Each structure stands twice: as structure tokens, then as C-alpha cells.
C-alpha positions as CSV (number, residue, x, y, z in Angstrom):
1,X,-36.0,-17.8,-46.0
2,X,-32.3,-17.5,-44.9
3,X,-31.1,-18.6,-41.5
4,X,-30.5,-14.9,-40.7
5,X,-34.2,-14.1,-41.5
6,X,-35.4,-17.2,-39.6
7,X,-33.5,-16.1,-36.5
8,X,-34.7,-12.5,-36.7
9,X,-38.3,-13.7,-37.0
10,X,-38.0,-16.2,-34.1
11,X,-36.4,-13.7,-31.8
12,X,-38.9,-10.9,-32.7
13,X,-41.8,-13.1,-31.8
14,X,-40.3,-14.7,-28.7
15,X,-42.0,-14.2,-25.3
16,X,-40.5,-17.1,-23.4
17,X,-38.8,-15.3,-20.5
18,X,-40.9,-15.0,-17.4
19,X,-42.4,-11.6,-16.5
20,X,-40.6,-11.7,-13.2
21,X,-37.4,-10.8,-15.1
22,X,-38.9,-7.3,-15.4
23,X,-38.8,-7.0,-19.2
24,X,-41.2,-4.4,-20.7
25,X,-43.8,-4.7,-23.4
26,X,-45.6,-2.0,-25.4
27,X,-48.7,-0.7,-23.7
28,X,-51.0,-2.4,-26.2
29,X,-49.4,-5.8,-25.6
30,X,-47.1,-7.9,-27.8
31,X,-43.6,-9.3,-27.4
32,X,-41.2,-7.6,-25.0
33,X,-39.1,-4.7,-26.2
34,X,-35.9,-6.2,-27.4
35,X,-32.9,-5.9,-29.8
36,X,-32.2,-8.2,-32.7
37,X,-30.2,-11.4,-32.1
38,X,-27.2,-9.7,-33.7
39,X,-26.4,-6.1,-34.8
40,X,-23.6,-5.8,-37.4
41,X,-22.6,-8.6,-39.7
42,X,-25.5,-10.5,-41.2
43,X,-23.4,-13.6,-41.6
44,X,-19.9,-14.6,-40.8
45,X,-17.5,-12.2,-39.0
46,X,-14.3,-12.6,-37.1
47,X,-15.5,-10.9,-33.9
48,X,-18.6,-11.6,-31.8
49,X,-19.2,-9.3,-28.8
50,X,-21.6,-10.7,-26.1
51,X,-23.3,-8.5,-23.5
52,X,-25.9,-9.3,-20.9
53,X,-29.1,-7.5,-22.3
54,X,-30.1,-4.3,-24.1
55,X,-31.1,-1.4,-21.9
56,X,-34.2,0.6,-22.4
57,X,-34.3,4.2,-21.0
58,X,-35.6,7.6,-21.9
59,X,-32.7,8.0,-24.3
60,X,-33.5,5.0,-26.5
61,X,-37.2,4.2,-25.8
62,X,-38.3,5.6,-29.2
63,X,-35.9,3.3,-30.9
64,X,-37.3,0.3,-29.0
65,X,-40.8,1.3,-29.9
66,X,-40.0,1.7,-33.6
67,X,-38.3,-1.6,-34.0
68,X,-40.9,-3.6,-32.1
69,X,-43.7,-2.0,-34.1
70,X,-42.3,-3.1,-37.4
71,X,-40.3,-6.3,-38.2
72,X,-38.7,-4.4,-41.1
73,X,-37.2,-1.9,-38.7
74,X,-36.1,-4.7,-36.4
75,X,-34.3,-6.2,-39.4
76,X,-32.7,-2.9,-40.3
77,X,-31.2,-2.5,-36.9
78,X,-29.8,-6.0,-37.2
79,X,-28.1,-4.8,-40.4
80,X,-26.6,-1.9,-38.2
81,X,-28.9,0.7,-39.7
82,X,-30.5,3.4,-37.5
83,X,-32.5,5.7,-39.7
84,X,-30.3,6.8,-42.5
85,X,-27.0,6.0,-40.7
86,X,-25.2,3.1,-39.1
87,X,-26.1,2.4,-35.4
88,X,-22.6,1.3,-34.4
89,X,-20.2,3.4,-36.4
90,X,-16.5,4.3,-36.5
91,X,-14.8,6.5,-35.5
92,X,-17.5,8.0,-33.3
93,X,-20.5,6.0,-32.1
94,X,-23.4,7.9,-30.6
95,X,-24.1,5.0,-28.2
96,X,-21.2,5.3,-25.7
97,X,-21.6,1.7,-24.7
98,X,-20.2,0.6,-28.1
99,X,-17.1,2.9,-28.1
100,X,-14.8,0.1,-26.8
101,X,-16.3,-2.3,-29.4
102,X,-15.5,0.1,-32.2
103,X,-12.0,0.8,-30.9
104,X,-11.2,-2.9,-30.9
105,X,-12.5,-3.3,-34.5
106,X,-10.4,-0.3,-35.6
107,X,-7.3,-1.6,-33.8
108,X,-7.6,-5.0,-35.4
109,X,-8.8,-4.1,-38.9
110,X,-7.8,-0.4,-39.5
111,X,-9.3,3.0,-38.8
112,X,-11.6,2.9,-41.8
113,X,-13.0,-0.5,-40.9
114,X,-16.8,-0.6,-40.9
115,X,-18.1,-2.4,-37.8
116,X,-20.6,-4.6,-39.8
117,X,-17.8,-5.9,-42.0
118,X,-15.8,-7.4,-39.1
119,X,-18.1,-7.8,-36.1
120,X,-21.5,-8.4,-34.6
121,X,-22.9,-7.9,-31.2
122,X,-25.3,-10.1,-29.3
123,X,-26.6,-10.6,-25.8
124,X,-27.3,-13.4,-23.4
125,X,-30.9,-11.9,-23.1
126,X,-32.4,-10.1,-26.1
127,X,-35.2,-8.4,-24.1
128,X,-34.7,-4.9,-22.7
129,X,-35.0,-3.4,-19.2
130,X,-33.3,-0.5,-17.4
131,X,-30.4,-2.7,-16.3
132,X,-29.4,-6.3,-15.8
133,X,-30.5,-6.5,-12.1
134,X,-32.5,-9.6,-11.4
135,X,-31.4,-11.6,-14.5
136,X,-30.3,-15.1,-13.9
137,X,-27.2,-15.0,-16.1
138,X,-26.1,-18.5,-15.1
139,X,-29.1,-20.1,-16.8
140,X,-30.3,-17.7,-19.5
141,X,-33.3,-19.3,-21.3
142,X,-32.6,-16.9,-24.2
143,X,-29.0,-18.0,-24.6
144,X,-30.0,-21.6,-24.2
145,X,-32.5,-21.3,-27.0
146,X,-30.7,-18.9,-29.4
147,X,-26.9,-18.7,-28.7
148,X,-25.9,-21.7,-30.7
149,X,-27.8,-20.3,-33.8
150,X,-26.1,-16.9,-33.4
151,X,-22.7,-18.6,-32.9
152,X,-23.0,-20.8,-36.0
153,X,-24.4,-17.9,-38.1
154,X,-21.5,-15.6,-37.2
155,X,-18.8,-18.4,-37.0
156,X,-16.5,-16.0,-35.1
157,X,-12.8,-16.4,-34.5
158,X,-13.0,-14.5,-31.2
159,X,-15.9,-14.2,-28.8
160,X,-15.4,-11.1,-26.6
161,X,-17.3,-11.1,-23.3
162,X,-18.3,-7.5,-22.6
163,X,-18.9,-8.0,-18.8
164,X,-17.3,-10.5,-16.3
165,X,-20.7,-12.3,-15.7
166,X,-20.8,-13.1,-19.4
167,X,-17.3,-14.6,-19.2
168,X,-18.5,-16.7,-16.2
169,X,-21.5,-17.9,-18.3
170,X,-19.1,-19.2,-21.0
171,X,-16.6,-20.6,-18.5
172,X,-19.5,-22.8,-17.2
173,X,-20.8,-24.0,-20.6
174,X,-17.2,-24.4,-21.9
175,X,-16.0,-26.3,-18.8
176,X,-13.2,-23.7,-18.4
177,X,-13.5,-22.7,-14.8
178,X,-11.3,-19.7,-13.8
179,X,-9.7,-19.5,-17.3
180,X,-9.6,-16.0,-18.8
181,X,-9.4,-17.2,-22.4
182,X,-10.3,-20.6,-23.7
183,X,-11.6,-22.3,-26.9
184,X,-15.3,-22.9,-27.2
185,X,-16.6,-25.5,-29.7
186,X,-20.2,-25.8,-30.8
187,X,-21.2,-28.3,-33.5
188,X,-17.7,-28.3,-35.1
189,X,-16.9,-24.6,-35.0
190,X,-14.3,-23.4,-32.5
191,X,-13.7,-19.8,-31.3
192,X,-11.6,-18.3,-28.6
193,X,-13.5,-16.8,-25.7
194,X,-12.0,-13.9,-23.8
195,X,-13.0,-11.0,-21.7
196,X,-13.2,-7.8,-23.8
197,X,-10.2,-5.5,-23.3
198,X,-11.0,-2.0,-22.1
């Protein structure tokens, strides 16, 4: 089994975060609703976008239910597949949250660039709730367990922090207090960390 498949399996099955964080489970039980550890590139890519956590709402609850009912569907979303089309797609992405991500990929690699050829997205927490309220971003157990594996799988050149609290997280672990961009080295691989331009 590849590192990518191992990581998908471990994240799919994970239930380590406390229920106090407010993550939701399917009514019949099982692991929390969550997104895969990466969406986009399966392996190496120059860009890695890092958010806080996936959201679950009336608009995407069916997607969460589908991917947590079947590990194959979970893996397809990791490959940037949503039904018969890409989930994050240029030039127009149905998920408005990803519009800035797509624009950056297009700016850097051309208007015809496919997101999964050049980038992946991940989160500090993989489990879903309505918003990030109540999450202790400073000490994410999810990131502490899985981020190194994500980082070394993607081996990015640039890590874009989607929100200011994500930049603060990396400033802390990278010893880069108050720096807006800085190198982060994990087990021999170095990437530049920066806040995502808007």
C-alpha cells in the first residue's frame, strides 16, 4: 500500500479529537464527518494550501455522508473527483471557498492549469463542523499527528496559509514569530510558508 493510501486509511478511521470540539458523526455512529488529508495532487506538488477545517452545512452534507459511507468515495475526493467532475476546478469552481486557490494556480501556472497537477489543499483539522469556533488551533492534535506526513507526501515549494490563525500556527512551530513568510523544514524538506494572497 502506498504512503498516499496509508494516509487516507488512517485519516478516514481517525476518531482522536475530543467530542467537545463539536465535530459531527453519522447518526448510526462511526468516525466523524471529515475531508481527506489532501484534495488535489496525490503526490508531490509545488503548492500546498492549509485551512483550518472543512465545513459541513446543508449545502454539502450529502457530500460528507457519501464520502464517509464509502472509503472509495473518500479516496476519489482526495483525487479531486466529485461525481463525474473535478471538485476544485479552473476556471470556475462551484465551491466559492476555493476560488482564490484556483486563481493563484492559474496565475502561477497558466489559465489551463489543472488544480491537481500543481496543488493540494489540507487542513489543520480534517473533521467537519459548521465553522472553526471552539477549535484550539494552537495545538491541533490532528496536525500534530498528520501534518508531517502530508507535508512530506506533497513536498511543496510554498505552503499558503488560508487564514491568519493558520499562519500563527506555523509561526509557532517554525520559530518564526511575527514573520509573514519564512522557511519551514521538516525532516530535510524545506518550503516557504506565507499567508495566502487574496
